[in-house]
Structure formats: C-alpha cells, structure tokens
SEGU-651413 format. One record per atom (N, C-alpha, C): residue number from 1; residue in one letter; atom name; x, y, z. Coordinates in nm, 2 decimals, always signed. Example, Ala and Ser with C-alpha at 12.3 -4.5 7.8 and 13.67 -1.06 7.14 Angstrom:
BEGIN
{k = 1; r = A; a = N; east = +1.32; north = -0.57; up = +0.78}
{k = 1; r = A; a = CA; east = +1.23; north = -0.45; up = +0.78}
{k = 1; r = A; a = C; east = +1.32; north = -0.33; up = +0.78}
{k = 2; r = S; a = N; east = +1.28; north = -0.22; up = +0.71}
{k = 2; r = S; a = CA; east = +1.37; north = -0.11; up = +0.71}
{k = 2; r = S; a = C; east = +1.29; north = +0.00; up = +0.79}
end
This chain:
BEGIN
{k = 1; r = M; a = N; east = -3.03; north = +0.74; up = -3.60}
{k = 1; r = M; a = CA; east = -2.95; north = +0.86; up = -3.62}
{k = 1; r = M; a = C; east = -2.94; north = +0.93; up = -3.48}
{k = 2; r = K; a = N; east = -2.81; north = +0.96; up = -3.45}
{k = 2; r = K; a = CA; east = -2.79; north = +1.03; up = -3.32}
{k = 2; r = K; a = C; east = -2.79; north = +1.18; up = -3.34}
{k = 3; r = L; a = N; east = -2.88; north = +1.24; up = -3.27}
{k = 3; r = L; a = CA; east = -2.90; north = +1.39; up = -3.28}
{k = 3; r = L; a = C; east = -2.81; north = +1.47; up = -3.18}
{k = 4; r = F; a = N; east = -2.80; north = +1.41; up = -3.06}
{k = 4; r = F; a = CA; east = -2.73; north = +1.48; up = -2.96}
{k = 4; r = F; a = C; east = -2.60; north = +1.40; up = -2.91}
{k = 5; r = R; a = N; east = -2.50; north = +1.47; up = -2.88}
{k = 5; r = R; a = CA; east = -2.38; north = +1.41; up = -2.82}
{k = 5; r = R; a = C; east = -2.40; north = +1.40; up = -2.67}
{k = 6; r = S; a = N; east = -2.35; north = +1.29; up = -2.62}
{k = 6; r = S; a = CA; east = -2.35; north = +1.27; up = -2.48}
{k = 6; r = S; a = C; east = -2.26; north = +1.37; up = -2.41}
{k = 7; r = R; a = N; east = -2.30; north = +1.43; up = -2.30}
{k = 7; r = R; a = CA; east = -2.21; north = +1.52; up = -2.23}
{k = 7; r = R; a = C; east = -2.12; north = +1.45; up = -2.13}
{k = 8; r = V; a = N; east = -2.14; north = +1.33; up = -2.11}
{k = 8; r = V; a = CA; east = -2.06; north = +1.25; up = -2.02}
{k = 8; r = V; a = C; east = -1.92; north = +1.23; up = -2.09}
{k = 9; r = R; a = N; east = -1.82; north = +1.27; up = -2.02}
{k = 9; r = R; a = CA; east = -1.69; north = +1.24; up = -2.07}
{k = 9; r = R; a = C; east = -1.63; north = +1.12; up = -2.00}
{k = 10; r = H; a = N; east = -1.57; north = +1.03; up = -2.07}
{k = 10; r = H; a = CA; east = -1.51; north = +0.91; up = -2.02}
{k = 10; r = H; a = C; east = -1.36; north = +0.94; up = -2.00}
{k = 11; r = P; a = N; east = -1.32; north = +0.97; up = -1.88}
{k = 11; r = P; a = CA; east = -1.18; north = +0.99; up = -1.87}
{k = 11; r = P; a = C; east = -1.10; north = +0.86; up = -1.89}
{k = 12; r = E; a = N; east = -0.97; north = +0.88; up = -1.93}
{k = 12; r = E; a = CA; east = -0.89; north = +0.77; up = -1.95}
{k = 12; r = E; a = C; east = -0.86; north = +0.70; up = -1.81}
{k = 13; r = P; a = N; east = -0.86; north = +0.56; up = -1.82}
{k = 13; r = P; a = CA; east = -0.83; north = +0.49; up = -1.69}
{k = 13; r = P; a = C; east = -0.70; north = +0.53; up = -1.63}
{k = 14; r = S; a = N; east = -0.69; north = +0.52; up = -1.50}
{k = 14; r = S; a = CA; east = -0.56; north = +0.55; up = -1.43}
{k = 14; r = S; a = C; east = -0.46; north = +0.45; up = -1.47}
{k = 15; r = P; a = N; east = -0.33; north = +0.49; up = -1.48}
{k = 15; r = P; a = CA; east = -0.23; north = +0.39; up = -1.51}
{k = 15; r = P; a = C; east = -0.21; north = +0.28; up = -1.41}
{k = 16; r = V; a = N; east = -0.26; north = +0.31; up = -1.29}
{k = 16; r = V; a = CA; east = -0.26; north = +0.21; up = -1.18}
{k = 16; r = V; a = C; east = -0.38; north = +0.12; up = -1.18}
{k = 17; r = A; a = N; east = -0.48; north = +0.15; up = -1.26}
{k = 17; r = A; a = CA; east = -0.60; north = +0.06; up = -1.26}
{k = 17; r = A; a = C; east = -0.56; north = -0.08; up = -1.30}
{k = 18; r = G; a = N; east = -0.47; north = -0.10; up = -1.39}
{k = 18; r = G; a = CA; east = -0.43; north = -0.24; up = -1.42}
{k = 18; r = G; a = C; east = -0.37; north = -0.31; up = -1.30}
{k = 19; r = A; a = N; east = -0.29; north = -0.25; up = -1.22}
{k = 19; r = A; a = CA; east = -0.23; north = -0.31; up = -1.10}
{k = 19; r = A; a = C; east = -0.34; north = -0.34; up = -1.00}
{k = 20; r = E; a = N; east = -0.44; north = -0.25; up = -0.99}
{k = 20; r = E; a = CA; east = -0.55; north = -0.27; up = -0.89}
{k = 20; r = E; a = C; east = -0.63; north = -0.39; up = -0.94}
{k = 21; r = A; a = N; east = -0.65; north = -0.40; up = -1.07}
{k = 21; r = A; a = CA; east = -0.73; north = -0.52; up = -1.12}
{k = 21; r = A; a = C; east = -0.65; north = -0.65; up = -1.09}
{k = 22; r = L; a = N; east = -0.52; north = -0.65; up = -1.11}
{k = 22; r = L; a = CA; east = -0.44; north = -0.77; up = -1.09}
{k = 22; r = L; a = C; east = -0.45; north = -0.81; up = -0.94}
{k = 23; r = Y; a = N; east = -0.44; north = -0.71; up = -0.85}
{k = 23; r = Y; a = CA; east = -0.45; north = -0.73; up = -0.71}
{k = 23; r = Y; a = C; east = -0.58; north = -0.80; up = -0.67}
{k = 24; r = Q; a = N; east = -0.69; north = -0.74; up = -0.72}
{k = 24; r = Q; a = CA; east = -0.82; north = -0.79; up = -0.69}
{k = 24; r = Q; a = C; east = -0.85; north = -0.93; up = -0.75}
{k = 25; r = A; a = N; east = -0.77; north = -0.96; up = -0.86}
{k = 25; r = A; a = CA; east = -0.78; north = -1.10; up = -0.92}
{k = 25; r = A; a = C; east = -0.70; north = -1.20; up = -0.84}
{k = 26; r = G; a = N; east = -0.62; north = -1.15; up = -0.74}
{k = 26; r = G; a = CA; east = -0.54; north = -1.24; up = -0.66}
{k = 26; r = G; a = C; east = -0.40; north = -1.27; up = -0.73}
{k = 27; r = R; a = N; east = -0.37; north = -1.19; up = -0.83}
{k = 27; r = R; a = CA; east = -0.23; north = -1.21; up = -0.89}
{k = 27; r = R; a = C; east = -0.14; north = -1.10; up = -0.83}
{k = 28; r = Y; a = N; east = -0.10; north = -1.13; up = -0.71}
{k = 28; r = Y; a = CA; east = -0.03; north = -1.03; up = -0.62}
{k = 28; r = Y; a = C; east = +0.11; north = -1.00; up = -0.67}
{k = 29; r = A; a = N; east = +0.19; north = -1.10; up = -0.72}
{k = 29; r = A; a = CA; east = +0.32; north = -1.07; up = -0.77}
{k = 29; r = A; a = C; east = +0.32; north = -0.98; up = -0.89}
{k = 30; r = E; a = N; east = +0.23; north = -1.00; up = -0.98}
{k = 30; r = E; a = CA; east = +0.21; north = -0.92; up = -1.10}
{k = 30; r = E; a = C; east = +0.17; north = -0.78; up = -1.06}
{k = 31; r = A; a = N; east = +0.07; north = -0.77; up = -0.97}
{k = 31; r = A; a = CA; east = +0.02; north = -0.64; up = -0.92}
{k = 31; r = A; a = C; east = +0.14; north = -0.56; up = -0.86}
{k = 32; r = E; a = N; east = +0.22; north = -0.63; up = -0.78}
{k = 32; r = E; a = CA; east = +0.33; north = -0.56; up = -0.71}
{k = 32; r = E; a = C; east = +0.43; north = -0.51; up = -0.81}
{k = 33; r = A; a = N; east = +0.46; north = -0.59; up = -0.91}
{k = 33; r = A; a = CA; east = +0.56; north = -0.54; up = -1.02}
{k = 33; r = A; a = C; east = +0.50; north = -0.43; up = -1.10}
{k = 34; r = S; a = N; east = +0.37; north = -0.44; up = -1.13}
{k = 34; r = S; a = CA; east = +0.31; north = -0.33; up = -1.21}
{k = 34; r = S; a = C; east = +0.30; north = -0.20; up = -1.14}
{k = 35; r = A; a = N; east = +0.26; north = -0.21; up = -1.01}
{k = 35; r = A; a = CA; east = +0.24; north = -0.09; up = -0.93}
{k = 35; r = A; a = C; east = +0.38; north = -0.03; up = -0.89}
{k = 36; r = F; a = N; east = +0.48; north = -0.11; up = -0.87}
{k = 36; r = F; a = CA; east = +0.61; north = -0.07; up = -0.84}
{k = 36; r = F; a = C; east = +0.67; north = +0.02; up = -0.95}
{k = 37; r = V; a = N; east = +0.64; north = -0.02; up = -1.08}
{k = 37; r = V; a = CA; east = +0.69; north = +0.06; up = -1.19}
{k = 37; r = V; a = C; east = +0.62; north = +0.20; up = -1.19}
{k = 38; r = R; a = N; east = +0.49; north = +0.20; up = -1.16}
{k = 38; r = R; a = CA; east = +0.41; north = +0.32; up = -1.16}
{k = 38; r = R; a = C; east = +0.45; north = +0.42; up = -1.04}
{k = 39; r = S; a = N; east = +0.50; north = +0.36; up = -0.93}
{k = 39; r = S; a = CA; east = +0.53; north = +0.44; up = -0.81}
{k = 39; r = S; a = C; east = +0.66; north = +0.51; up = -0.82}
{k = 40; r = R; a = N; east = +0.74; north = +0.49; up = -0.91}
{k = 40; r = R; a = CA; east = +0.88; north = +0.55; up = -0.92}
{k = 40; r = R; a = C; east = +0.88; north = +0.70; up = -0.95}
{k = 41; r = P; a = N; east = +0.81; north = +0.75; up = -1.05}
{k = 41; r = P; a = CA; east = +0.81; north = +0.89; up = -1.07}
{k = 41; r = P; a = C; east = +0.73; north = +0.96; up = -0.96}
{k = 42; r = R; a = N; east = +0.80; north = +1.04; up = -0.88}
{k = 42; r = R; a = CA; east = +0.74; north = +1.09; up = -0.76}
{k = 42; r = R; a = C; east = +0.65; north = +1.22; up = -0.78}
{k = 43; r = D; a = N; east = +0.63; north = +1.26; up = -0.90}
{k = 43; r = D; a = CA; east = +0.55; north = +1.38; up = -0.93}
{k = 43; r = D; a = C; east = +0.41; north = +1.35; up = -0.98}
{k = 44; r = E; a = N; east = +0.38; north = +1.23; up = -1.00}
{k = 44; r = E; a = CA; east = +0.25; north = +1.19; up = -1.06}
{k = 44; r = E; a = C; east = +0.14; north = +1.18; up = -0.95}
{k = 45; r = T; a = N; east = +0.02; north = +1.20; up = -0.98}
{k = 45; r = T; a = CA; east = -0.09; north = +1.19; up = -0.89}
{k = 45; r = T; a = C; east = -0.13; north = +1.05; up = -0.85}
{k = 46; r = D; a = N; east = -0.08; north = +0.95; up = -0.93}
{k = 46; r = D; a = CA; east = -0.12; north = +0.81; up = -0.91}
{k = 46; r = D; a = C; east = -0.02; north = +0.74; up = -0.82}
{k = 47; r = V; a = N; east = +0.08; north = +0.81; up = -0.77}
{k = 47; r = V; a = CA; east = +0.19; north = +0.75; up = -0.69}
{k = 47; r = V; a = C; east = +0.13; north = +0.70; up = -0.56}
{k = 48; r = P; a = N; east = +0.04; north = +0.77; up = -0.48}
{k = 48; r = P; a = CA; east = -0.01; north = +0.72; up = -0.36}
{k = 48; r = P; a = C; east = -0.08; north = +0.58; up = -0.38}
{k = 49; r = T; a = N; east = -0.16; north = +0.58; up = -0.49}
{k = 49; r = T; a = CA; east = -0.24; north = +0.45; up = -0.51}
{k = 49; r = T; a = C; east = -0.14; north = +0.34; up = -0.55}
{k = 50; r = A; a = N; east = -0.04; north = +0.37; up = -0.63}
{k = 50; r = A; a = CA; east = +0.06; north = +0.27; up = -0.67}
{k = 50; r = A; a = C; east = +0.13; north = +0.22; up = -0.54}
{k = 51; r = L; a = N; east = +0.17; north = +0.31; up = -0.45}
{k = 51; r = L; a = CA; east = +0.25; north = +0.27; up = -0.33}
{k = 51; r = L; a = C; east = +0.16; north = +0.18; up = -0.24}
{k = 52; r = T; a = N; east = +0.03; north = +0.21; up = -0.24}
{k = 52; r = T; a = CA; east = -0.07; north = +0.13; up = -0.16}
{k = 52; r = T; a = C; east = -0.08; north = -0.01; up = -0.22}
{k = 53; r = V; a = N; east = -0.09; north = -0.02; up = -0.35}
{k = 53; r = V; a = CA; east = -0.11; north = -0.15; up = -0.42}
{k = 53; r = V; a = C; east = +0.02; north = -0.23; up = -0.39}
{k = 54; r = V; a = N; east = +0.14; north = -0.17; up = -0.40}
{k = 54; r = V; a = CA; east = +0.26; north = -0.24; up = -0.38}
{k = 54; r = V; a = C; east = +0.26; north = -0.30; up = -0.23}
{k = 55; r = A; a = N; east = +0.23; north = -0.21; up = -0.14}
{k = 55; r = A; a = CA; east = +0.23; north = -0.26; up = +0.00}
{k = 55; r = A; a = C; east = +0.13; north = -0.37; up = +0.03}
{k = 56; r = L; a = N; east = +0.01; north = -0.35; up = -0.03}
{k = 56; r = L; a = CA; east = -0.09; north = -0.45; up = -0.01}
{k = 56; r = L; a = C; east = -0.05; north = -0.59; up = -0.08}
{k = 57; r = S; a = N; east = +0.00; north = -0.58; up = -0.19}
{k = 57; r = S; a = CA; east = +0.04; north = -0.70; up = -0.27}
{k = 57; r = S; a = C; east = +0.15; north = -0.77; up = -0.19}
{k = 58; r = I; a = N; east = +0.25; north = -0.70; up = -0.14}
{k = 58; r = I; a = CA; east = +0.36; north = -0.76; up = -0.06}
{k = 58; r = I; a = C; east = +0.30; north = -0.83; up = +0.06}
{k = 59; r = G; a = N; east = +0.21; north = -0.77; up = +0.13}
{k = 59; r = G; a = CA; east = +0.15; north = -0.83; up = +0.25}
{k = 59; r = G; a = C; east = +0.06; north = -0.95; up = +0.21}
{k = 60; r = A; a = N; east = -0.01; north = -0.94; up = +0.10}
{k = 60; r = A; a = CA; east = -0.09; north = -1.06; up = +0.06}
{k = 60; r = A; a = C; east = -0.01; north = -1.18; up = +0.02}
{k = 61; r = Q; a = N; east = +0.12; north = -1.16; up = -0.01}
{k = 61; r = Q; a = CA; east = +0.21; north = -1.27; up = -0.04}
{k = 61; r = Q; a = C; east = +0.27; north = -1.33; up = +0.09}
{k = 62; r = G; a = N; east = +0.24; north = -1.27; up = +0.20}
{k = 62; r = G; a = CA; east = +0.29; north = -1.32; up = +0.33}
{k = 62; r = G; a = C; east = +0.42; north = -1.26; up = +0.37}
{k = 63; r = R; a = N; east = +0.47; north = -1.16; up = +0.29}
{k = 63; r = R; a = CA; east = +0.60; north = -1.10; up = +0.33}
{k = 63; r = R; a = C; east = +0.57; north = -0.97; up = +0.41}
{k = 64; r = H; a = N; east = +0.53; north = -0.99; up = +0.53}
{k = 64; r = H; a = CA; east = +0.47; north = -0.88; up = +0.61}
{k = 64; r = H; a = C; east = +0.58; north = -0.78; up = +0.65}
{k = 65; r = A; a = N; east = +0.70; north = -0.83; up = +0.68}
{k = 65; r = A; a = CA; east = +0.80; north = -0.73; up = +0.72}
{k = 65; r = A; a = C; east = +0.84; north = -0.64; up = +0.61}
{k = 66; r = E; a = N; east = +0.84; north = -0.70; up = +0.49}
{k = 66; r = E; a = CA; east = +0.86; north = -0.61; up = +0.37}
{k = 66; r = E; a = C; east = +0.75; north = -0.52; up = +0.34}
{k = 67; r = A; a = N; east = +0.63; north = -0.56; up = +0.37}
{k = 67; r = A; a = CA; east = +0.51; north = -0.47; up = +0.36}
{k = 67; r = A; a = C; east = +0.52; north = -0.36; up = +0.45}
{k = 68; r = V; a = N; east = +0.57; north = -0.38; up = +0.57}
{k = 68; r = V; a = CA; east = +0.59; north = -0.27; up = +0.67}
{k = 68; r = V; a = C; east = +0.69; north = -0.17; up = +0.61}
{k = 69; r = A; a = N; east = +0.79; north = -0.22; up = +0.55}
{k = 69; r = A; a = CA; east = +0.89; north = -0.13; up = +0.49}
{k = 69; r = A; a = C; east = +0.83; north = -0.05; up = +0.37}
{k = 70; r = A; a = N; east = +0.74; north = -0.11; up = +0.30}
{k = 70; r = A; a = CA; east = +0.67; north = -0.04; up = +0.19}
{k = 70; r = A; a = C; east = +0.58; north = +0.06; up = +0.24}
{k = 71; r = Y; a = N; east = +0.51; north = +0.03; up = +0.35}
{k = 71; r = Y; a = CA; east = +0.42; north = +0.13; up = +0.41}
{k = 71; r = Y; a = C; east = +0.51; north = +0.25; up = +0.47}
{k = 72; r = D; a = N; east = +0.62; north = +0.22; up = +0.53}
{k = 72; r = D; a = CA; east = +0.71; north = +0.32; up = +0.58}
{k = 72; r = D; a = C; east = +0.76; north = +0.42; up = +0.46}
{k = 73; r = E; a = N; east = +0.78; north = +0.36; up = +0.35}
{k = 73; r = E; a = CA; east = +0.81; north = +0.44; up = +0.23}
{k = 73; r = E; a = C; east = +0.70; north = +0.53; up = +0.18}
{k = 74; r = A; a = N; east = +0.58; north = +0.48; up = +0.19}
{k = 74; r = A; a = CA; east = +0.46; north = +0.55; up = +0.14}
{k = 74; r = A; a = C; east = +0.41; north = +0.66; up = +0.24}
{k = 75; r = L; a = N; east = +0.43; north = +0.64; up = +0.37}
{k = 75; r = L; a = CA; east = +0.38; north = +0.74; up = +0.46}
{k = 75; r = L; a = C; east = +0.42; north = +0.88; up = +0.44}
{k = 76; r = P; a = N; east = +0.55; north = +0.91; up = +0.41}
{k = 76; r = P; a = CA; east = +0.59; north = +1.05; up = +0.39}
{k = 76; r = P; a = C; east = +0.53; north = +1.11; up = +0.26}
{k = 77; r = V; a = N; east = +0.51; north = +1.02; up = +0.16}
{k = 77; r = V; a = CA; east = +0.45; north = +1.07; up = +0.03}
{k = 77; r = V; a = C; east = +0.30; north = +1.10; up = +0.06}
{k = 78; r = F; a = N; east = +0.23; north = +1.02; up = +0.13}
{k = 78; r = F; a = CA; east = +0.09; north = +1.05; up = +0.17}
{k = 78; r = F; a = C; east = +0.08; north = +1.18; up = +0.25}
{k = 79; r = G; a = N; east = +0.17; north = +1.19; up = +0.35}
{k = 79; r = G; a = CA; east = +0.17; north = +1.31; up = +0.43}
{k = 79; r = G; a = C; east = +0.19; north = +1.44; up = +0.35}
{k = 80; r = R; a = N; east = +0.28; north = +1.43; up = +0.25}
{k = 80; r = R; a = CA; east = +0.31; north = +1.54; up = +0.17}
{k = 80; r = R; a = C; east = +0.20; north = +1.58; up = +0.08}
{k = 81; r = I; a = N; east = +0.14; north = +1.48; up = +0.02}
{k = 81; r = I; a = CA; east = +0.03; north = +1.50; up = -0.08}
{k = 81; r = I; a = C; east = -0.10; north = +1.53; up = -0.02}
{k = 82; r = F; a = N; east = -0.14; north = +1.45; up = +0.08}
{k = 82; r = F; a = CA; east = -0.27; north = +1.47; up = +0.14}
{k = 82; r = F; a = C; east = -0.27; north = +1.55; up = +0.28}
{k = 83; r = G; a = N; east = -0.17; north = +1.53; up = +0.35}
{k = 83; r = G; a = CA; east = -0.16; north = +1.59; up = +0.49}
{k = 83; r = G; a = C; east = -0.18; north = +1.48; up = +0.59}
{k = 84; r = A; a = N; east = -0.13; north = +1.51; up = +0.71}
{k = 84; r = A; a = CA; east = -0.12; north = +1.41; up = +0.82}
{k = 84; r = A; a = C; east = -0.26; north = +1.36; up = +0.86}
{k = 85; r = G; a = N; east = -0.36; north = +1.45; up = +0.86}
{k = 85; r = G; a = CA; east = -0.49; north = +1.42; up = +0.91}
{k = 85; r = G; a = C; east = -0.59; north = +1.37; up = +0.81}
{k = 86; r = H; a = N; east = -0.55; north = +1.36; up = +0.68}
{k = 86; r = H; a = CA; east = -0.64; north = +1.32; up = +0.57}
{k = 86; r = H; a = C; east = -0.68; north = +1.17; up = +0.59}
{k = 87; r = W; a = N; east = -0.80; north = +1.13; up = +0.55}
{k = 87; r = W; a = CA; east = -0.85; north = +1.00; up = +0.58}
{k = 87; r = W; a = C; east = -0.76; north = +0.89; up = +0.50}
{k = 88; r = E; a = N; east = -0.71; north = +0.93; up = +0.39}
{k = 88; r = E; a = CA; east = -0.62; north = +0.83; up = +0.32}
{k = 88; r = E; a = C; east = -0.49; north = +0.81; up = +0.39}
{k = 89; r = T; a = N; east = -0.43; north = +0.91; up = +0.45}
{k = 89; r = T; a = CA; east = -0.31; north = +0.89; up = +0.53}
{k = 89; r = T; a = C; east = -0.34; north = +0.81; up = +0.65}
{k = 90; r = L; a = N; east = -0.45; north = +0.84; up = +0.72}
{k = 90; r = L; a = CA; east = -0.49; north = +0.76; up = +0.84}
{k = 90; r = L; a = C; east = -0.52; north = +0.62; up = +0.80}
{k = 91; r = K; a = N; east = -0.58; north = +0.59; up = +0.69}
{k = 91; r = K; a = CA; east = -0.61; north = +0.45; up = +0.64}
{k = 91; r = K; a = C; east = -0.47; north = +0.38; up = +0.62}
{k = 92; r = L; a = N; east = -0.38; north = +0.45; up = +0.56}
{k = 92; r = L; a = CA; east = -0.25; north = +0.39; up = +0.53}
{k = 92; r = L; a = C; east = -0.18; north = +0.35; up = +0.66}
{k = 93; r = R; a = N; east = -0.19; north = +0.44; up = +0.76}
{k = 93; r = R; a = CA; east = -0.13; north = +0.42; up = +0.89}
{k = 93; r = R; a = C; east = -0.20; north = +0.30; up = +0.96}
{k = 94; r = S; a = N; east = -0.33; north = +0.28; up = +0.94}
{k = 94; r = S; a = CA; east = -0.40; north = +0.17; up = +1.00}
{k = 94; r = S; a = C; east = -0.36; north = +0.04; up = +0.93}
{k = 95; r = D; a = N; east = -0.34; north = +0.04; up = +0.79}
{k = 95; r = D; a = CA; east = -0.30; north = -0.07; up = +0.72}
{k = 95; r = D; a = C; east = -0.15; north = -0.11; up = +0.76}
{k = 96; r = R; a = N; east = -0.07; north = -0.01; up = +0.79}
{k = 96; r = R; a = CA; east = +0.07; north = -0.04; up = +0.83}
{k = 96; r = R; a = C; east = +0.06; north = -0.11; up = +0.97}
{k = 97; r = R; a = N; east = -0.02; north = -0.06; up = +1.06}
{k = 97; r = R; a = CA; east = -0.03; north = -0.12; up = +1.19}
{k = 97; r = R; a = C; east = -0.08; north = -0.27; up = +1.18}
{k = 98; r = T; a = N; east = -0.17; north = -0.30; up = +1.09}
{k = 98; r = T; a = CA; east = -0.21; north = -0.43; up = +1.06}
{k = 98; r = T; a = C; east = -0.10; north = -0.52; up = +1.01}
{k = 99; r = A; a = N; east = -0.02; north = -0.46; up = +0.92}
{k = 99; r = A; a = CA; east = +0.10; north = -0.54; up = +0.87}
{k = 99; r = A; a = C; east = +0.20; north = -0.56; up = +0.98}
{k = 100; r = V; a = N; east = +0.22; north = -0.47; up = +1.07}
{k = 100; r = V; a = CA; east = +0.31; north = -0.49; up = +1.18}
{k = 100; r = V; a = C; east = +0.26; north = -0.60; up = +1.27}
{k = 101; r = G; a = N; east = +0.14; north = -0.61; up = +1.30}
{k = 101; r = G; a = CA; east = +0.08; north = -0.71; up = +1.38}
{k = 101; r = G; a = C; east = +0.10; north = -0.85; up = +1.31}
{k = 102; r = R; a = N; east = +0.08; north = -0.85; up = +1.18}
{k = 102; r = R; a = CA; east = +0.09; north = -0.98; up = +1.11}
{k = 102; r = R; a = C; east = +0.24; north = -1.02; up = +1.10}
{k = 103; r = A; a = N; east = +0.33; north = -0.93; up = +1.10}
{k = 103; r = A; a = CA; east = +0.47; north = -0.96; up = +1.09}
{k = 103; r = A; a = C; east = +0.51; north = -1.01; up = +1.23}
{k = 104; r = R; a = N; east = +0.46; north = -0.96; up = +1.34}
{k = 104; r = R; a = CA; east = +0.49; north = -1.02; up = +1.47}
{k = 104; r = R; a = C; east = +0.44; north = -1.16; up = +1.49}
{k = 105; r = Q; a = N; east = +0.33; north = -1.19; up = +1.43}
{k = 105; r = Q; a = CA; east = +0.27; north = -1.32; up = +1.44}
{k = 105; r = Q; a = C; east = +0.34; north = -1.42; up = +1.35}
{k = 106; r = A; a = N; east = +0.42; north = -1.38; up = +1.25}
{k = 106; r = A; a = CA; east = +0.48; north = -1.47; up = +1.16}
{k = 106; r = A; a = C; east = +0.58; north = -1.56; up = +1.23}
{k = 107; r = P; a = N; east = +0.59; north = -1.69; up = +1.20}
{k = 107; r = P; a = CA; east = +0.68; north = -1.78; up = +1.26}
{k = 107; r = P; a = C; east = +0.83; north = -1.73; up = +1.24}
{k = 108; r = G; a = N; east = +0.90; north = -1.74; up = +1.35}
{k = 108; r = G; a = CA; east = +1.05; north = -1.71; up = +1.33}
{k = 108; r = G; a = C; east = +1.08; north = -1.57; up = +1.36}
{k = 109; r = V; a = N; east = +0.98; north = -1.49; up = +1.39}
{k = 109; r = V; a = CA; east = +1.01; north = -1.34; up = +1.42}
{k = 109; r = V; a = C; east = +1.02; north = -1.33; up = +1.57}
{k = 110; r = R; a = N; east = +1.13; north = -1.28; up = +1.62}
{k = 110; r = R; a = CA; east = +1.14; north = -1.26; up = +1.77}
{k = 110; r = R; a = C; east = +1.14; north = -1.11; up = +1.80}
{k = 111; r = G; a = N; east = +1.05; north = -1.07; up = +1.89}
{k = 111; r = G; a = CA; east = +1.06; north = -0.94; up = +1.94}
{k = 111; r = G; a = C; east = +1.01; north = -0.83; up = +1.84}
{k = 112; r = G; a = N; east = +0.93; north = -0.87; up = +1.74}
{k = 112; r = G; a = CA; east = +0.87; north = -0.77; up = +1.66}
{k = 112; r = G; a = C; east = +0.95; north = -0.76; up = +1.52}
{k = 113; r = V; a = N; east = +0.91; north = -0.66; up = +1.45}
{k = 113; r = V; a = CA; east = +0.96; north = -0.64; up = +1.32}
{k = 113; r = V; a = C; east = +1.11; north = -0.59; up = +1.32}
{k = 114; r = C; a = N; east = +1.14; north = -0.51; up = +1.41}
{k = 114; r = C; a = CA; east = +1.27; north = -0.45; up = +1.41}
{k = 114; r = C; a = C; east = +1.38; north = -0.54; up = +1.46}
{k = 115; r = G; a = N; east = +1.34; north = -0.63; up = +1.55}
{k = 115; r = G; a = CA; east = +1.44; north = -0.72; up = +1.60}
{k = 115; r = G; a = C; east = +1.53; north = -0.66; up = +1.71}
{k = 116; r = R; a = N; east = +1.51; north = -0.54; up = +1.74}
{k = 116; r = R; a = CA; east = +1.59; north = -0.47; up = +1.84}
{k = 116; r = R; a = C; east = +1.55; north = -0.50; up = +1.99}
{k = 117; r = C; a = N; east = +1.43; north = -0.56; up = +2.00}
{k = 117; r = C; a = CA; east = +1.39; north = -0.59; up = +2.14}
{k = 117; r = C; a = C; east = +1.35; north = -0.74; up = +2.15}
{k = 118; r = P; a = N; east = +1.45; north = -0.82; up = +2.15}
{k = 118; r = P; a = CA; east = +1.42; north = -0.97; up = +2.15}
{k = 118; r = P; a = C; east = +1.35; north = -1.01; up = +2.28}
{k = 119; r = G; a = N; east = +1.24; north = -1.09; up = +2.25}
{k = 119; r = G; a = CA; east = +1.17; north = -1.14; up = +2.36}
{k = 119; r = G; a = C; east = +1.07; north = -1.05; up = +2.43}
{k = 120; r = R; a = N; east = +1.06; north = -0.93; up = +2.38}
{k = 120; r = R; a = CA; east = +0.97; north = -0.83; up = +2.44}
{k = 120; r = R; a = C; east = +0.89; north = -0.76; up = +2.33}
{k = 121; r = D; a = N; east = +0.76; north = -0.76; up = +2.35}
{k = 121; r = D; a = CA; east = +0.67; north = -0.69; up = +2.26}
{k = 121; r = D; a = C; east = +0.65; north = -0.55; up = +2.31}
{k = 122; r = P; a = N; east = +0.70; north = -0.44; up = +2.24}
{k = 122; r = P; a = CA; east = +0.69; north = -0.31; up = +2.29}
{k = 122; r = P; a = C; east = +0.55; north = -0.25; up = +2.29}
{k = 123; r = W; a = N; east = +0.45; north = -0.32; up = +2.22}
{k = 123; r = W; a = CA; east = +0.32; north = -0.27; up = +2.22}
{k = 123; r = W; a = C; east = +0.23; north = -0.33; up = +2.32}
{k = 124; r = R; a = N; east = +0.27; north = -0.44; up = +2.39}
{k = 124; r = R; a = CA; east = +0.19; north = -0.51; up = +2.49}
{k = 124; r = R; a = C; east = +0.22; north = -0.45; up = +2.62}
{k = 125; r = R; a = N; east = +0.12; north = -0.43; up = +2.70}
{k = 125; r = R; a = CA; east = +0.14; north = -0.38; up = +2.84}
{k = 125; r = R; a = C; east = +0.18; north = -0.49; up = +2.93}
{k = 126; r = P; a = N; east = +0.26; north = -0.46; up = +3.03}
{k = 126; r = P; a = CA; east = +0.31; north = -0.56; up = +3.12}
{k = 126; r = P; a = C; east = +0.21; north = -0.62; up = +3.20}
end
C-alpha cells in the first residue's frame, strides 16, 4: 500500500525528443524530417533544438553545404531567443564553422561554400 505520493513530477517529453533519438541512433534522414516538421512553428520553445537537429542531420548525411544553409537559418532564431553571447548561440556558430570547413573539403567544391571566390580560400592567410 502506497501512503505517500511522490513529489517528483515527470514532465512530458519534448516533441523534439523523438528526432534527437533518431539522430543518436544514426537514422539521420528520419531525424531531419521529424525535426524539420517541429521547426516550422516559430513561436515554440523547441524550435532551436529542432533547427539544431535538422542542421546536424543534414551534415551527418554528407550534405555539408546544405547544413551551412540550415545553420544560417537557425542563427537569427538563436540570437533572438537566447541572445548573441549565450553559450547555445556560440555553440551553434561553432558547429556552423565546422560545417563550412567540411563543405570546403568536399570533393568538387571550388573556392568555398559560396563559390564567389574560385581558387581562393578567404579564411586562409597568404
């Protein structure tokens, strides 16, 4: 017989938790699709997490230039919700920089992600 109720409240799992689990299981295409659906309503609190999962999933599939575009879409949302100096915004910027580097290393990419500077890497010193 239970005399006392537990005071611990078990909150409902985040709607993005399923997408995160798919990403961690290596099912990147499904995680991208699931998180993309969750990232569309721009007033929810789970949008930053959903946008992050989308960008990470795209990058994990080897589509690094598309991942950079996804990070570019997420940065203003993170800046608005958390602020420019918040650790999550800074982490997203770091992840974006990693995706830019991987996109430059991808075969067939000349002059970086934008393609505006063929044969020249704007981040490398002369």
